[in-house]
C-alpha positions as CSV (number, residue, x, y, z in Angstrom):
1,M,-37.9,-13.5,7.2
2,H,-39.2,-13.8,10.8
3,E,-40.9,-11.0,12.6
4,S,-39.1,-9.5,15.5
5,P,-39.4,-6.2,17.5
6,F,-35.9,-5.1,16.1
7,I,-36.8,-5.3,12.6
8,F,-40.3,-3.8,13.2
9,P,-39.7,-0.9,11.1
10,V,-38.5,-2.7,8.2
11,N,-41.5,-5.1,8.4
12,L,-43.6,-2.1,7.7
13,L,-41.8,-1.1,4.5
14,I,-42.0,-4.9,3.1
15,H,-45.6,-5.1,4.5
16,A,-46.3,-1.6,2.5
17,G,-45.0,-3.4,-0.9
18,I,-41.3,-2.4,-0.4
19,P,-39.1,-5.2,-1.9
20,P,-37.0,-6.8,1.2
21,F,-33.7,-6.3,-0.5
22,V,-34.7,-2.3,-1.2
23,A,-35.7,-2.3,2.6
24,F,-32.5,-3.3,4.0
25,S,-30.5,-1.2,1.6
26,W,-32.0,1.9,3.0
27,V,-31.2,0.1,6.5
28,A,-27.6,-0.4,5.4
29,T,-27.3,3.2,4.2
30,L,-29.0,4.5,7.5
31,I,-26.2,2.6,9.0
32,I,-23.3,4.3,6.9
33,L,-25.0,7.7,7.6
34,V,-25.2,7.0,11.3
35,L,-21.4,5.9,11.4
36,A,-20.4,8.8,9.3
37,V,-21.9,11.2,11.6
38,L,-20.5,9.6,14.9
39,A,-17.0,9.4,13.2
40,R,-17.2,13.4,12.3
41,K,-18.2,14.4,15.8
42,S,-15.7,12.3,17.4
43,L,-12.7,13.7,15.4
44,N,-9.6,14.0,17.3
45,L,-5.9,14.5,16.6
46,V,-5.2,11.0,17.9
47,P,-8.1,8.7,16.8
48,R,-9.7,6.3,19.0
49,G,-13.0,4.4,18.9
50,I,-15.0,4.7,15.8
51,Q,-12.5,7.2,14.2
52,N,-9.8,4.9,14.4
53,L,-12.1,2.3,12.5
54,V,-13.2,4.8,9.9
55,E,-9.6,5.9,9.5
56,V,-8.3,2.5,8.8
57,I,-11.0,1.3,6.5
58,M,-10.3,5.1,4.4
59,E,-6.6,4.6,4.3
60,F,-6.9,1.1,2.9
61,F,-9.3,2.3,-0.2
62,L,-7.0,5.2,-0.5
63,D,-3.8,3.0,-0.6
64,L,-5.6,0.9,-3.2
65,V,-6.5,3.3,-5.6
66,D,-2.9,5.0,-5.2
67,T,-1.4,1.9,-6.0
68,N,-3.5,0.5,-8.9
69,I,-4.6,3.8,-10.5
70,G,-1.8,6.4,-10.0
71,H,-2.2,10.2,-10.6
72,L,-6.0,9.8,-10.9
73,G,-6.3,7.6,-8.0
74,R,-7.6,10.5,-5.6
75,H,-10.1,11.5,-8.0
76,F,-11.8,7.9,-8.0
77,F,-11.3,7.4,-4.4
78,P,-14.8,8.6,-2.9
79,F,-16.6,6.5,-5.9
80,I,-14.8,3.4,-5.0
81,A,-14.6,3.8,-1.1
82,T,-18.4,4.4,-1.2
83,I,-19.1,1.2,-3.4
84,G,-16.6,-0.8,-0.8
85,I,-18.2,0.4,2.2
86,Y,-21.9,0.1,1.0
87,I,-21.2,-3.6,0.1
88,L,-19.5,-4.5,3.2
89,V,-22.2,-2.9,5.3
90,C,-24.9,-5.0,3.1
91,N,-23.0,-7.9,3.1
92,F,-22.7,-8.1,7.1
93,L,-26.7,-7.4,7.3
94,G,-27.1,-10.9,6.2
95,L,-25.0,-12.2,9.2
96,I,-27.9,-10.8,11.4
97,P,-30.9,-13.1,12.1
98,G,-34.0,-12.2,10.6
99,F,-32.2,-9.8,8.2
100,E,-31.1,-10.1,4.5
101,A,-28.2,-9.2,2.7
102,P,-29.5,-7.0,-0.3
103,T,-26.4,-8.0,-2.3
104,S,-27.8,-11.3,-2.4
105,N,-30.3,-10.0,-4.8
106,L,-29.2,-9.3,-8.5
107,N,-31.0,-6.0,-8.6
108,T,-28.7,-4.6,-6.2
109,N,-25.7,-5.9,-7.6
110,A,-26.6,-4.7,-10.9
111,A,-27.2,-1.2,-9.4
112,L,-23.7,-1.2,-8.1
113,A,-22.1,-2.7,-11.5
114,L,-23.7,-0.3,-14.0
115,P,-22.1,2.8,-12.6
116,V,-18.7,0.9,-12.7
117,F,-19.1,0.1,-16.4
118,F,-20.4,3.4,-17.3
119,A,-17.4,5.5,-15.2
120,T,-14.9,3.2,-17.0
121,H,-15.9,4.1,-20.6
122,I,-16.9,7.7,-19.9
123,Y,-13.5,8.5,-17.8
124,G,-11.7,6.3,-20.7
125,I,-12.9,8.7,-23.5
126,K,-12.5,12.0,-21.2
127,E,-8.9,10.8,-20.7
128,H,-8.1,9.9,-24.2
129,G,-10.6,11.1,-26.4
130,F,-11.0,9.4,-30.0
131,G,-7.7,7.5,-29.0
132,Y,-9.4,5.4,-26.5
133,I,-10.5,3.1,-29.3
134,K,-6.5,1.6,-29.0
135,H,-7.6,-0.1,-25.8
136,F,-9.7,-2.6,-27.8
137,V,-7.7,-3.2,-30.7
138,G,-4.5,-4.7,-29.1
139,P,-0.8,-3.7,-30.2
140,M,-1.1,-4.0,-33.8
141,R,-1.2,-1.0,-36.0
142,S,-0.2,-2.0,-39.6
143,L,-2.3,-2.4,-42.4
144,P,-1.9,-6.3,-42.9
145,A,-3.1,-6.8,-39.2
146,L,-6.5,-5.0,-39.8
147,P,-8.7,-8.4,-39.6
148,L,-6.8,-9.5,-36.5
149,M,-7.5,-5.9,-35.1
150,G,-10.8,-6.4,-35.9
151,L,-11.4,-9.6,-34.1
152,M,-9.7,-8.1,-31.3
153,F,-12.1,-5.3,-31.2
154,I,-15.2,-7.6,-31.3
155,I,-13.7,-9.7,-28.5
156,E,-13.1,-6.6,-26.3
157,V,-16.4,-5.1,-27.0
158,I,-17.9,-8.4,-25.8
159,G,-15.3,-8.4,-22.7
160,H,-16.5,-5.3,-21.4
161,I,-20.2,-5.6,-21.9
162,A,-19.5,-8.8,-19.8
163,R,-18.1,-7.0,-16.8
164,P,-21.3,-5.5,-15.3
165,L,-22.9,-9.1,-15.7
166,T,-19.9,-10.9,-14.2
167,L,-19.5,-8.3,-11.2
168,S,-23.4,-8.9,-10.4
169,V,-23.4,-12.5,-10.6
170,R,-20.3,-13.3,-8.8
171,L,-21.4,-11.3,-5.8
172,F,-24.8,-12.6,-6.0
173,G,-24.0,-16.2,-6.2
174,N,-21.3,-16.1,-3.1
175,M,-23.5,-14.3,-1.0
176,V,-26.6,-16.6,-1.7
177,A,-24.2,-19.6,-1.3
178,K,-23.0,-18.2,2.2
179,H,-26.5,-17.6,3.3
180,K,-27.4,-21.3,2.3
181,I,-24.2,-22.9,3.8
182,I,-24.9,-20.9,7.1
183,I,-28.5,-22.1,7.2
184,I,-27.7,-25.8,6.4
185,L,-24.3,-26.1,9.0
186,G,-26.5,-24.1,11.8
187,L,-29.5,-26.8,11.3
188,L,-26.5,-29.7,11.4
189,S,-24.9,-28.6,14.5
190,P,-26.5,-25.7,16.3
191,A,-24.5,-26.2,19.6
192,V,-21.3,-26.4,18.2
193,V,-20.7,-24.6,14.7
194,P,-22.2,-21.1,15.0
195,T,-19.4,-19.1,16.2
196,A,-17.4,-20.7,13.1
197,I,-20.2,-20.4,11.0
198,L,-20.5,-16.6,11.8
199,G,-16.7,-16.2,11.2
200,L,-16.9,-17.8,7.8
201,G,-19.4,-15.5,7.1
202,V,-17.7,-12.2,8.3
203,L,-14.6,-13.7,6.0
204,V,-16.9,-14.1,2.9
205,S,-18.3,-10.9,3.4
206,V,-15.2,-8.9,3.4
207,I,-13.6,-11.0,0.9
208,Q,-16.5,-10.4,-1.6
209,A,-16.7,-6.8,-1.0
210,F,-12.8,-6.6,-1.7
211,V,-13.0,-8.6,-5.1
212,F,-15.6,-6.3,-6.1
213,V,-14.0,-2.9,-5.3
214,L,-10.5,-4.4,-6.7
215,L,-12.0,-5.5,-10.1
216,T,-13.8,-1.7,-10.2
217,T,-10.4,0.0,-9.1
218,L,-8.4,-2.4,-12.0
219,Y,-11.1,-1.4,-14.6
220,L,-10.9,2.2,-13.8
221,A,-7.0,2.2,-14.0
222,G,-7.4,-0.1,-17.4
223,S,-9.4,2.8,-18.8
224,V,-7.3,6.0,-17.9
225,E,-3.8,4.3,-18.6
226,A,-2.1,4.7,-21.9
227,A,-2.7,1.9,-24.3
228,H,0.2,-0.3,-25.5
């Protein structure tokens, strides 16, 4: 990361021993807070400007949870919208010269994936009680099927434990790959490709934030729905 006046406060944090991904995570949080305050101050019956942008984003997340989770969708809406917006802002930070995307570090992604993992099972148990175990044994309920039920249980447990790992690594791999590709293509053709590269970076950032949020929504929906 090169020194520049624009990121001077961030450089101070990094020189003080704060890891870059933590420092830029704070930057992403500050950006979100500023946008929230600006949107709150500009509320009108006819949305415009930043209020219009925020409402479009919120309506997208609201439709996502209503469609996939159902009657509990509004309950999970703040959680899912917060994760989605945070990941999106973090991804976009990586497109700014001299900045680093916090999501290109596994620690950030794990910190996002673990609450999803715990929320999935906490709400599953809260919604179904002991019957939540039916989600892990498949549709077989008869006595002769007990060995197969045991095998299904082991497979399901392994699959659920792997979820935070796959969420973290998928986002990490795509963000690192995007960053490397942008650097390589920019060096090969600095006069022609930069605009196309930036567009590609924006597209990848949006898609990866959407994939993370969509999987989170599906995991939560699967935990609170009735087992079949």
